[in-house]
C-alpha positions as CSV (number, residue, x, y, z in Angstrom):
1,X,2.4,17.4,8.9
2,X,1.4,18.8,5.6
3,X,0.6,16.4,2.8
4,X,3.4,15.5,0.4
5,X,3.4,17.4,-2.8
6,X,5.3,15.6,-5.5
7,X,6.8,17.8,-8.2
8,X,5.2,18.1,-11.6
9,X,8.1,16.2,-13.3
10,X,7.7,13.2,-11.1
11,X,3.9,13.2,-11.4
12,X,4.2,13.3,-15.2
13,X,6.6,10.3,-15.1
14,X,3.9,8.3,-13.3
15,X,1.4,9.4,-15.9
16,X,3.8,8.4,-18.7
17,X,4.2,4.9,-17.2
18,X,0.4,4.6,-17.0
19,X,0.1,5.6,-20.7
20,X,2.8,3.2,-21.7
21,X,1.4,0.3,-19.7
22,X,0.0,-1.7,-22.6
23,X,3.2,-1.2,-24.7
24,X,5.3,-2.3,-21.8
25,X,3.1,-5.4,-21.5
26,X,3.9,-6.5,-25.1
27,X,7.7,-6.0,-24.6
28,X,8.2,-7.1,-21.0
29,X,6.2,-10.2,-20.7
30,X,7.8,-12.6,-23.0
31,X,9.1,-14.0,-19.7
32,X,6.3,-13.0,-17.3
33,X,7.4,-9.4,-16.9
34,X,10.9,-10.1,-15.9
35,X,12.2,-7.2,-17.9
36,X,10.0,-4.5,-16.5
37,X,12.3,-3.4,-13.7
38,X,15.1,-2.9,-16.2
39,X,12.8,-0.8,-18.5
40,X,11.7,1.4,-15.6
41,X,15.3,2.5,-15.1
42,X,15.2,4.3,-18.4
43,X,14.6,8.1,-18.8
44,X,11.2,9.2,-20.1
45,X,12.3,9.5,-23.7
46,X,14.3,6.3,-23.7
47,X,11.4,4.4,-22.1
48,X,8.9,5.7,-24.7
49,X,11.3,4.9,-27.6
50,X,12.0,1.4,-26.2
51,X,8.4,0.2,-25.8
52,X,6.4,2.4,-28.2
53,X,8.8,3.7,-30.9
54,X,6.0,4.5,-33.4
55,X,4.1,6.7,-31.1
56,X,6.7,7.8,-28.5
57,X,6.7,11.4,-29.7
58,X,3.0,11.7,-29.4
59,X,2.8,10.1,-26.0
60,X,5.6,12.2,-24.6
61,X,4.0,15.4,-26.0
62,X,0.6,14.5,-24.5
63,X,2.1,13.8,-21.1
64,X,4.2,17.0,-21.1
65,X,1.2,19.1,-22.0
66,X,-0.9,17.8,-19.1
67,X,-1.3,20.8,-16.7
68,X,-0.1,20.3,-13.1
69,X,-3.5,21.3,-11.9
70,X,-5.1,18.4,-13.7
71,X,-2.5,15.9,-12.3
72,X,-3.3,17.1,-8.7
73,X,-7.0,17.2,-9.3
74,X,-6.9,13.5,-10.4
75,X,-5.0,12.6,-7.2
76,X,-7.5,14.4,-5.1
77,X,-10.5,12.9,-6.9
78,X,-9.1,9.4,-6.2
79,X,-8.4,10.3,-2.5
80,X,-4.7,9.8,-3.1
81,X,-1.5,11.7,-2.6
82,X,1.9,11.5,-4.2
83,X,5.4,11.6,-2.7
84,X,8.4,12.0,-5.0
85,X,12.1,11.4,-4.8
86,X,12.8,15.1,-4.2
87,X,10.9,15.1,-0.9
88,X,12.1,14.1,2.6
89,X,9.2,11.7,3.1
90,X,10.3,9.5,0.1
91,X,11.4,6.2,1.7
92,X,15.1,5.8,2.4
93,X,15.0,2.2,1.2
94,X,14.1,3.4,-2.3
95,X,16.8,6.1,-2.6
96,X,19.6,3.5,-3.0
97,X,17.6,1.6,-5.7
98,X,18.6,2.4,-9.3
99,X,15.2,1.5,-10.7
100,X,13.1,3.1,-7.9
101,X,9.9,4.9,-9.0
102,X,10.1,8.6,-9.4
103,X,7.0,9.0,-7.3
104,X,4.9,6.9,-4.9
105,X,1.2,7.4,-5.1
106,X,-0.6,6.4,-1.9
107,X,-3.7,6.1,0.2
108,X,-3.7,6.5,3.9
109,X,-1.8,8.8,6.3
110,X,1.4,9.9,4.5
111,X,3.0,10.7,7.9
112,X,3.6,7.0,8.2
113,X,6.4,7.4,5.7
114,X,8.2,9.8,8.0
115,X,11.5,8.3,9.1
116,X,10.7,4.9,7.5
117,X,14.1,3.1,7.1
118,X,14.6,-0.4,5.7
119,X,15.5,-1.5,9.3
120,X,11.9,-0.7,10.3
121,X,10.2,-2.9,7.7
122,X,10.0,-6.6,6.7
123,X,8.7,-7.8,3.4
124,X,6.7,-11.0,3.4
125,X,5.8,-12.8,0.2
126,X,4.7,-16.2,-1.1
127,X,2.4,-18.3,-3.1
128,X,-1.1,-17.3,-4.1
129,X,-2.3,-20.8,-3.8
130,X,-0.9,-21.4,-0.4
131,X,-1.4,-24.3,1.9
132,X,-3.1,-24.0,5.3
133,X,0.4,-24.3,6.8
134,X,1.7,-21.5,4.8
135,X,-1.3,-19.2,5.4
136,X,-1.1,-19.7,9.1
137,X,2.7,-19.1,9.2
138,X,2.2,-15.9,7.2
139,X,-0.5,-14.7,9.5
140,X,1.4,-15.4,12.6
141,X,4.6,-13.8,11.1
142,X,2.7,-10.7,10.2
143,X,1.0,-10.4,13.6
144,X,4.2,-10.9,15.6
145,X,6.4,-8.7,13.4
146,X,3.9,-5.8,13.5
147,X,3.5,-6.2,17.2
148,X,7.3,-5.5,17.6
149,X,6.8,-2.2,15.8
150,X,8.0,-3.3,12.4
151,X,6.1,-2.4,9.2
152,X,5.0,-5.6,7.4
153,X,5.1,-5.0,3.6
154,X,3.4,-7.2,1.1
155,X,1.4,-7.1,-2.2
156,X,-2.3,-7.8,-1.3
157,X,-2.3,-10.9,-3.5
158,X,-4.2,-14.0,-2.6
159,X,-2.6,-16.5,-0.3
160,X,0.5,-15.6,1.6
161,X,0.3,-11.8,1.0
162,X,-3.2,-11.4,2.3
163,X,-2.5,-13.6,5.3
164,X,0.6,-11.5,6.2
165,X,-1.5,-8.3,5.9
166,X,-4.3,-9.7,8.0
167,X,-1.9,-10.8,10.7
168,X,-0.2,-7.4,10.7
169,X,-3.5,-5.6,11.1
170,X,-4.0,-7.6,14.3
171,X,-0.7,-6.5,15.7
172,X,0.3,-3.2,14.2
173,X,1.1,-1.6,10.8
174,X,1.2,-2.9,7.3
175,X,1.8,-1.4,3.8
176,X,0.4,-2.9,0.6
177,X,2.3,-2.3,-2.7
178,X,0.0,-2.7,-5.7
179,X,0.6,-3.5,-9.3
180,X,-2.2,-1.1,-10.3
181,X,-3.4,2.3,-9.2
182,X,-3.5,2.8,-5.4
183,X,-7.2,3.6,-5.7
184,X,-7.9,0.2,-7.4
185,X,-8.7,-2.7,-5.1
186,X,-7.0,-5.6,-6.8
187,X,-7.9,-8.4,-6.5
188,X,-11.5,-7.2,-6.2
189,X,-12.1,-10.0,-3.6
190,X,-9.7,-8.1,-1.3
191,X,-11.6,-4.8,-1.3
192,X,-12.4,-5.0,2.4
193,X,-8.7,-5.8,3.2
194,X,-7.6,-3.0,0.8
195,X,-9.9,-0.6,2.7
196,X,-8.7,-1.6,6.1
197,X,-5.0,-1.2,5.1
198,X,-5.7,2.2,3.7
199,X,-7.4,3.2,7.0
200,X,-4.7,2.2,9.3
201,X,-1.6,1.7,7.1
202,X,-0.7,2.6,3.6
203,X,-1.6,1.4,0.1
204,X,1.2,2.4,-2.4
205,X,1.8,2.3,-6.1
206,X,3.9,3.9,-8.8
207,X,1.0,4.0,-11.2
208,X,-1.5,6.8,-11.5
209,X,-5.0,6.5,-10.1
210,X,-7.3,4.4,-12.2
211,X,-4.6,2.3,-13.8
212,X,-5.5,-1.4,-14.0
213,X,-3.2,-4.3,-13.3
214,X,-0.8,-5.7,-16.0
215,X,1.3,-8.8,-15.9
216,X,4.5,-6.7,-16.1
217,X,3.4,-4.5,-13.2
218,X,3.7,-7.3,-10.6
219,X,7.4,-8.0,-11.1
220,X,7.8,-4.2,-11.2
221,X,6.0,-3.6,-7.9
222,X,8.1,-6.4,-6.4
223,X,11.2,-4.2,-6.6
224,X,9.5,-1.6,-4.5
225,X,8.5,-4.3,-1.9
226,X,12.1,-5.6,-1.8
227,X,13.6,-2.2,-1.3
228,X,11.3,-1.1,1.5
229,X,12.2,-3.8,3.9
230,X,15.6,-4.8,5.5
231,X,14.6,-8.4,5.0
232,X,12.4,-10.3,2.5
233,X,10.8,-13.5,3.8
234,X,9.5,-16.1,1.4
235,X,6.9,-18.3,3.1
236,X,5.9,-20.7,0.3
237,X,6.7,-20.6,-3.4
238,X,7.0,-23.1,-6.2
239,X,10.3,-23.2,-8.1
240,X,9.1,-20.7,-10.8
241,X,7.1,-18.4,-8.5
242,X,7.0,-14.6,-8.8
243,X,7.9,-14.4,-5.2
244,X,11.4,-15.6,-6.0
245,X,11.7,-12.5,-8.2
246,X,11.2,-10.4,-5.1
247,X,13.8,-12.6,-3.3
248,X,16.3,-12.0,-6.2
249,X,15.7,-8.3,-6.2
250,X,16.2,-8.1,-2.4
251,X,19.5,-9.9,-2.8
252,X,20.6,-7.5,-5.5
253,X,19.9,-4.6,-3.2
254,X,22.0,-6.2,-0.4
255,X,18.9,-6.9,1.8
256,X,18.7,-9.9,4.0
257,X,16.8,-12.9,2.6
258,X,14.8,-15.3,4.8
259,X,12.8,-18.4,4.0
260,X,10.3,-20.6,5.9
261,X,11.2,-24.3,5.6
262,X,8.5,-26.8,4.4
263,X,8.0,-30.4,3.7
264,X,10.6,-31.7,1.1
265,X,7.9,-33.3,-1.0
266,X,5.7,-30.2,-1.3
267,X,5.8,-28.2,-4.5
268,X,5.1,-25.1,-2.5
269,X,8.2,-25.7,-0.4
270,X,10.6,-26.0,-3.3
271,X,11.3,-22.3,-3.6
272,X,12.0,-21.6,0.2
273,X,13.9,-24.8,0.6
274,X,16.1,-24.0,-2.4
275,X,16.7,-20.5,-0.9
276,X,17.7,-22.1,2.4
277,X,20.1,-24.4,0.6
278,X,21.6,-21.3,-1.0
279,X,22.3,-19.6,2.3
280,X,19.0,-17.7,3.1
281,X,18.2,-17.2,6.8
282,X,16.1,-19.9,8.4
283,X,12.8,-18.4,9.4
284,X,10.6,-20.5,11.7
285,X,9.0,-17.5,13.4
286,X,9.2,-13.8,14.0
287,X,12.0,-14.3,16.5
288,X,14.3,-15.6,13.7
289,X,13.6,-12.5,11.7
290,X,14.4,-10.2,14.6
291,X,17.6,-12.1,15.4
292,X,18.7,-11.9,11.7
293,X,17.9,-8.2,11.4
294,X,18.9,-6.9,14.9
295,X,21.0,-9.7,16.5
296,X,20.2,-12.1,19.3
297,X,20.2,-9.2,21.8
298,X,17.0,-7.8,20.3
299,X,14.9,-9.5,22.9
300,X,12.6,-12.5,22.9
301,X,9.1,-12.6,21.6
302,X,6.7,-14.1,24.1
303,X,4.5,-16.8,22.4
304,X,3.2,-18.7,25.3
305,X,-0.5,-19.4,25.5
306,X,-2.7,-20.2,28.5
307,X,-2.3,-23.5,30.4
308,X,-4.0,-26.5,28.9
309,X,-5.6,-29.6,30.5
310,X,-4.7,-33.1,29.4
311,X,-7.6,-33.5,26.9
312,X,-6.9,-30.2,24.9
313,X,-3.2,-31.1,25.0
314,X,-3.9,-34.5,23.4
315,X,-6.1,-32.9,20.8
316,X,-3.5,-30.3,20.0
317,X,-0.9,-33.0,19.6
318,X,-3.2,-34.8,17.2
319,X,-3.6,-31.7,15.0
320,X,0.2,-31.2,15.1
321,X,0.7,-34.8,13.9
322,X,-1.6,-34.2,10.9
323,X,-5.2,-34.7,11.9
324,X,-6.9,-31.7,10.1
325,X,-10.6,-32.3,10.9
326,X,-12.7,-32.9,13.9
327,X,-13.6,-36.4,12.7
328,X,-9.9,-37.2,12.2
329,X,-8.9,-36.1,15.7
330,X,-11.8,-38.0,17.2
331,X,-10.8,-41.2,15.3
332,X,-7.1,-40.8,16.3
333,X,-7.9,-40.3,20.0
334,X,-11.0,-42.6,20.2
335,X,-13.1,-39.8,21.8
336,X,-16.6,-38.5,21.0
337,X,-17.3,-35.9,18.3
338,X,-18.7,-33.6,20.9
339,X,-15.6,-33.8,23.1
340,X,-13.4,-33.2,20.1
341,X,-15.4,-30.2,18.9
342,X,-15.4,-28.6,22.4
343,X,-11.6,-29.1,22.7
344,X,-10.9,-27.7,19.3
345,X,-13.1,-24.7,20.0
346,X,-11.2,-24.0,23.2
347,X,-7.9,-24.4,21.4
348,X,-8.9,-22.0,18.7
349,X,-10.1,-19.4,21.2
350,X,-6.8,-19.7,23.0
351,X,-4.9,-19.2,19.8
352,X,-3.3,-22.7,19.6
353,X,-5.0,-23.7,16.3
354,X,-6.7,-21.9,13.4
355,X,-9.8,-23.1,11.5
356,X,-10.2,-22.6,7.7
357,X,-13.5,-21.9,6.0
358,X,-13.5,-25.6,5.0
359,X,-13.4,-26.7,8.6
360,X,-9.8,-27.9,8.6
361,X,-7.5,-27.1,11.5
362,X,-3.9,-26.0,11.5
363,X,-1.4,-25.6,14.4
364,X,-0.2,-22.1,15.2
365,X,3.2,-21.2,16.6
366,X,1.8,-20.5,20.0
367,X,3.2,-22.9,22.7
368,X,1.7,-24.1,26.0
369,X,3.6,-22.9,29.1
370,X,6.7,-25.0,30.0
371,X,6.0,-27.9,32.3
372,X,2.4,-28.1,31.0
């Protein structure tokens, strides 16, 4: 397949949005960027007049005068390509969105866009400061959904986004939608993850190469994330989380909305629990997502692990009941630290628990075989 070749008009639109980024920041972020999707529906002239009336004529003239050869050279230098709304590769999920970007700029194999329909993708979002529970659920969701052949879409942010991407990389394909240029690893701490996604999946943006992140650009990129997937799943989110903007945008597009339940007393569960109270689909695991998207006849996901002896089973139950550290498990079961550490290591190797960098353990969704 030949590389997509976005038309000059759409490339210039991306460049215009990049030039106007600081002006959009001033106008759109009175309420953390909530107006940016509305602004991006405007034509070039109307957008420039709305956000930078004093310099709109100069900015428009400068962008219009940019040679097509320079636009394409900048893409090539950044190891990026561009696909516009006039091309067959442009995702079907964005075609029915009134505020969709004129062009998508990406890194990775553009052939992965070929035939991409909303029914082939799920968007997973949530809190940046996620709990160990939320991180593990996001990782497991990403892994299992990707293993079924679905594309897992998220935003490369800290917390839930990164965990969903990492899980998807274990099982299949994931796309990252950025609020900066596709050639910019943001946040910088996720450079390795950004590189891995670009090597096996896609990194996408509507902003030209080299553009930094702005507050308004995150709500703006959320509309792309919501449009790409048939369902948006919120794993954890406070009541005023940016993830809920994605949920609202997905609902506006007629997409399914799912939420992972959490403890009623947790601040991070307020967003998903409120969505569930409002009628969102209950998402306990990837099976719930498949059932909501494709119906119960879609088939069952096998999540059974290897058999366990009585000691590891007891340790697993202790972790499930809230013992997060080796010492806590040992105290609950009145066994030695060495026995506890060995059992936890076996459980982690088998996939029943995960261990954080701080040494705390969390239960995964993997279940022992029935009758064990």
